[in-house]
ZAVEXLUM-610969 format. One record per atom (N, C-alpha, C): residue in one letter; residue number from 1; z, y, x. Coordinates in Angstrom, 1 decimal. Example, Ala and Ser with C-alpha at 12.3 -4.5 7.8 and 13.67 -1.06 7.14 Angstrom:
BEGIN
<r aa="A" i="1" up="7.8" north="-5.7" east="13.2"/>
<r aa="A" i="1" up="7.8" north="-4.5" east="12.3"/>
<r aa="A" i="1" up="7.8" north="-3.3" east="13.2"/>
<r aa="S" i="2" up="7.1" north="-2.2" east="12.8"/>
<r aa="S" i="2" up="7.1" north="-1.1" east="13.7"/>
<r aa="S" i="2" up="7.9" north="0.0" east="12.9"/>
This chain:
BEGIN
<r aa="M" i="1" up="109.6" north="74.6" east="125.9"/>
<r aa="M" i="1" up="109.8" north="75.9" east="126.0"/>
<r aa="M" i="1" up="108.8" north="76.1" east="127.2"/>
<r aa="H" i="2" up="107.8" north="77.2" east="126.9"/>
<r aa="H" i="2" up="106.8" north="77.3" east="127.5"/>
<r aa="H" i="2" up="106.6" north="78.5" east="128.4"/>
<r aa="V" i="3" up="106.9" north="78.9" east="129.5"/>
<r aa="V" i="3" up="107.2" north="79.7" east="130.3"/>
<r aa="V" i="3" up="105.8" north="80.9" east="131.1"/>
<r aa="Y" i="4" up="106.1" north="82.0" east="131.2"/>
<r aa="Y" i="4" up="105.0" north="82.9" east="131.7"/>
<r aa="Y" i="4" up="106.1" north="83.7" east="132.6"/>
<r aa="R" i="5" up="104.9" north="84.6" east="133.3"/>
<r aa="R" i="5" up="105.9" north="85.3" east="134.3"/>
<r aa="R" i="5" up="104.5" north="87.0" east="133.9"/>
<r aa="V" i="6" up="105.7" north="87.5" east="133.3"/>
<r aa="V" i="6" up="104.6" north="88.5" east="133.4"/>
<r aa="V" i="6" up="104.9" north="89.7" east="134.0"/>
<r aa="N" i="7" up="104.2" north="90.8" east="134.0"/>
<r aa="N" i="7" up="104.8" north="92.4" east="134.9"/>
<r aa="N" i="7" up="105.4" north="93.5" east="134.4"/>
<r aa="Q" i="8" up="105.4" north="95.0" east="134.5"/>
<r aa="Q" i="8" up="106.4" north="95.5" east="133.6"/>
<r aa="Q" i="8" up="105.7" north="95.5" east="132.4"/>
<r aa="D" i="9" up="104.3" north="95.6" east="131.9"/>
<r aa="D" i="9" up="103.8" north="96.0" east="130.9"/>
<r aa="D" i="9" up="103.8" north="95.1" east="130.2"/>
<r aa="G" i="10" up="104.0" north="94.0" east="130.2"/>
<r aa="G" i="10" up="104.4" north="92.7" east="129.5"/>
<r aa="G" i="10" up="102.9" north="91.6" east="129.8"/>
<r aa="A" i="11" up="101.7" north="92.0" east="130.4"/>
<r aa="A" i="11" up="100.8" north="91.2" east="130.8"/>
<r aa="A" i="11" up="101.0" north="90.0" east="131.6"/>
<r aa="V" i="12" up="100.8" north="89.1" east="131.1"/>
<r aa="V" i="12" up="101.2" north="87.9" east="131.9"/>
<r aa="V" i="12" up="100.5" north="87.7" east="132.7"/>
<r aa="T" i="13" up="100.6" north="87.5" east="133.8"/>
<r aa="T" i="13" up="100.4" north="86.9" east="135.4"/>
<r aa="T" i="13" up="100.4" north="85.7" east="135.9"/>
<r aa="K" i="14" up="101.1" north="84.8" east="135.5"/>
<r aa="K" i="14" up="100.7" north="83.6" east="135.8"/>
<r aa="K" i="14" up="101.5" north="82.3" east="134.8"/>
<r aa="D" i="15" up="100.8" north="81.6" east="134.7"/>
<r aa="D" i="15" up="101.5" north="80.6" east="133.4"/>
<r aa="D" i="15" up="102.0" north="79.5" east="133.9"/>
<r aa="F" i="16" up="103.2" north="79.1" east="133.9"/>
<r aa="F" i="16" up="104.5" north="78.2" east="134.2"/>
<r aa="F" i="16" up="104.1" north="77.1" east="133.6"/>
<r aa="G" i="17" up="103.9" north="76.8" east="132.4"/>
<r aa="G" i="17" up="103.0" north="75.9" east="131.3"/>
<r aa="G" i="17" up="104.6" north="75.1" east="131.1"/>
<r aa="T" i="18" up="104.7" north="74.4" east="129.9"/>
<r aa="T" i="18" up="105.9" north="73.8" east="129.4"/>
<r aa="T" i="18" up="106.8" north="73.2" east="130.5"/>
<r aa="V" i="19" up="107.6" north="73.9" east="130.2"/>
<r aa="V" i="19" up="109.3" north="73.3" east="130.7"/>
<r aa="V" i="19" up="111.0" north="72.4" east="129.9"/>
<r aa="H" i="20" up="111.1" north="71.8" east="130.5"/>
<r aa="H" i="20" up="112.1" north="71.4" east="129.9"/>
<r aa="H" i="20" up="113.9" north="71.5" east="130.4"/>
<r aa="V" i="21" up="114.6" north="71.7" east="130.0"/>
<r aa="V" i="21" up="115.5" north="72.8" east="130.3"/>
<r aa="V" i="21" up="116.9" north="71.8" east="129.6"/>
<r aa="K" i="22" up="117.8" north="71.6" east="130.1"/>
<r aa="K" i="22" up="119.1" north="70.9" east="129.4"/>
<r aa="K" i="22" up="120.1" north="72.3" east="130.2"/>
<r aa="G" i="23" up="120.4" north="72.3" east="129.2"/>
<r aa="G" i="23" up="121.8" north="73.1" east="129.1"/>
<r aa="G" i="23" up="123.1" north="73.1" east="128.8"/>
<r aa="K" i="24" up="124.1" north="73.6" east="128.5"/>
<r aa="K" i="24" up="125.0" north="73.3" east="128.2"/>
<r aa="K" i="24" up="125.5" north="73.6" east="126.7"/>
<r aa="E" i="25" up="126.3" north="73.2" east="126.1"/>
<r aa="E" i="25" up="126.6" north="73.7" east="124.6"/>
<r aa="E" i="25" up="126.9" north="75.1" east="124.5"/>
<r aa="A" i="26" up="127.8" north="75.4" east="125.4"/>
<r aa="A" i="26" up="128.0" north="77.5" east="125.5"/>
<r aa="A" i="26" up="126.3" north="77.8" east="126.4"/>
<r aa="P" i="27" up="126.2" north="79.6" east="125.2"/>
<r aa="P" i="27" up="125.6" north="80.0" east="125.8"/>
<r aa="P" i="27" up="125.2" north="80.9" east="126.9"/>
<r aa="L" i="28" up="124.2" north="80.8" east="127.7"/>
<r aa="L" i="28" up="124.1" north="81.0" east="129.3"/>
<r aa="L" i="28" up="124.7" north="82.6" east="129.1"/>
<r aa="P" i="29" up="125.5" north="82.9" east="130.3"/>
<r aa="P" i="29" up="126.0" north="84.7" east="130.2"/>
<r aa="P" i="29" up="125.2" north="85.3" east="130.1"/>
<r aa="V" i="30" up="125.6" north="86.7" east="129.5"/>
<r aa="V" i="30" up="124.7" north="87.9" east="130.0"/>
<r aa="V" i="30" up="124.7" north="88.4" east="131.4"/>
<r aa="R" i="31" up="123.2" north="88.2" east="132.0"/>
<r aa="R" i="31" up="122.8" north="89.2" east="133.5"/>
<r aa="R" i="31" up="123.3" north="90.6" east="133.8"/>
<r aa="D" i="32" up="123.6" north="91.0" east="134.7"/>
<r aa="D" i="32" up="123.6" north="92.6" east="135.0"/>
<r aa="D" i="32" up="122.8" north="92.2" east="135.6"/>
<r aa="A" i="33" up="121.7" north="92.0" east="135.9"/>
<r aa="A" i="33" up="120.2" north="92.3" east="136.7"/>
<r aa="A" i="33" up="119.3" north="93.7" east="136.5"/>
<r aa="Y" i="34" up="118.5" north="94.0" east="137.7"/>
<r aa="Y" i="34" up="117.3" north="94.6" east="137.0"/>
<r aa="Y" i="34" up="115.9" north="94.0" east="137.5"/>
<r aa="P" i="35" up="114.7" north="93.8" east="136.7"/>
<r aa="P" i="35" up="114.5" north="94.0" east="135.2"/>
<r aa="P" i="35" up="115.6" north="93.3" east="134.8"/>
<r aa="P" i="36" up="116.4" north="94.1" east="133.6"/>
<r aa="P" i="36" up="116.1" north="93.6" east="132.8"/>
<r aa="P" i="36" up="116.1" north="92.1" east="131.5"/>
<r aa="C" i="37" up="116.7" north="91.3" east="131.3"/>
<r aa="C" i="37" up="116.3" north="89.9" east="130.4"/>
<r aa="C" i="37" up="114.7" north="90.9" east="129.1"/>
<r aa="R" i="38" up="114.3" north="90.1" east="128.8"/>
<r aa="R" i="38" up="113.4" north="90.8" east="127.7"/>
<r aa="R" i="38" up="113.4" north="89.8" east="127.0"/>
<r aa="C" i="39" up="114.6" north="88.2" east="126.6"/>
<r aa="C" i="39" up="114.4" north="87.3" east="125.7"/>
<r aa="C" i="39" up="114.7" north="88.2" east="124.9"/>
<r aa="P" i="40" up="114.4" north="87.7" east="123.5"/>
<r aa="P" i="40" up="114.8" north="87.8" east="122.0"/>
<r aa="P" i="40" up="116.5" north="87.8" east="121.4"/>
<r aa="R" i="41" up="116.8" north="86.8" east="122.3"/>
<r aa="R" i="41" up="118.5" north="87.3" east="122.8"/>
<r aa="R" i="41" up="119.4" north="88.8" east="123.0"/>
<r aa="H" i="42" up="118.5" north="89.0" east="124.5"/>
<r aa="H" i="42" up="119.2" north="90.5" east="125.2"/>
<r aa="H" i="42" up="118.3" north="91.3" east="124.0"/>
<r aa="R" i="43" up="117.2" north="91.5" east="124.2"/>
<r aa="R" i="43" up="116.8" north="92.8" east="123.7"/>
<r aa="R" i="43" up="117.4" north="93.8" east="122.4"/>
<r aa="A" i="44" up="117.9" north="92.1" east="121.5"/>
<r aa="A" i="44" up="118.0" north="93.6" east="120.4"/>
<r aa="A" i="44" up="119.5" north="94.3" east="121.1"/>
<r aa="A" i="45" up="120.1" north="93.7" east="121.9"/>
<r aa="A" i="45" up="121.3" north="94.8" east="122.4"/>
<r aa="A" i="45" up="121.1" north="95.8" east="122.6"/>
<r aa="Q" i="46" up="121.8" north="96.8" east="122.0"/>
<r aa="Q" i="46" up="122.0" north="98.5" east="122.2"/>
<r aa="Q" i="46" up="121.9" north="98.9" east="123.8"/>
<r aa="A" i="47" up="121.0" north="99.7" east="124.0"/>
<r aa="A" i="47" up="121.2" north="100.0" east="124.8"/>
<r aa="A" i="47" up="122.3" north="101.2" east="124.9"/>
<r aa="A" i="48" up="123.1" north="101.4" east="126.5"/>
<r aa="A" i="48" up="124.2" north="101.9" east="126.7"/>
<r aa="A" i="48" up="123.8" north="103.7" east="126.7"/>
<r aa="V" i="49" up="125.0" north="103.9" east="126.0"/>
<r aa="V" i="49" up="124.7" north="105.8" east="125.7"/>
<r aa="V" i="49" up="125.5" north="106.4" east="127.2"/>
<r aa="R" i="50" up="124.7" north="108.1" east="127.1"/>
<r aa="R" i="50" up="125.5" north="108.0" east="128.6"/>
<r aa="R" i="50" up="126.3" north="109.6" east="127.7"/>
């Protein structure tokens, strides 16, 4: 996977290059953090309605 750091506007601010991640068989838990994750898996989630 190629990793970049981006700012709030989506512009690349740092290129970390290719990294190899060893994972578990189960998917990673959804984090409750700010700013929210912008990966395709979490971006697809519906926003909370108030």
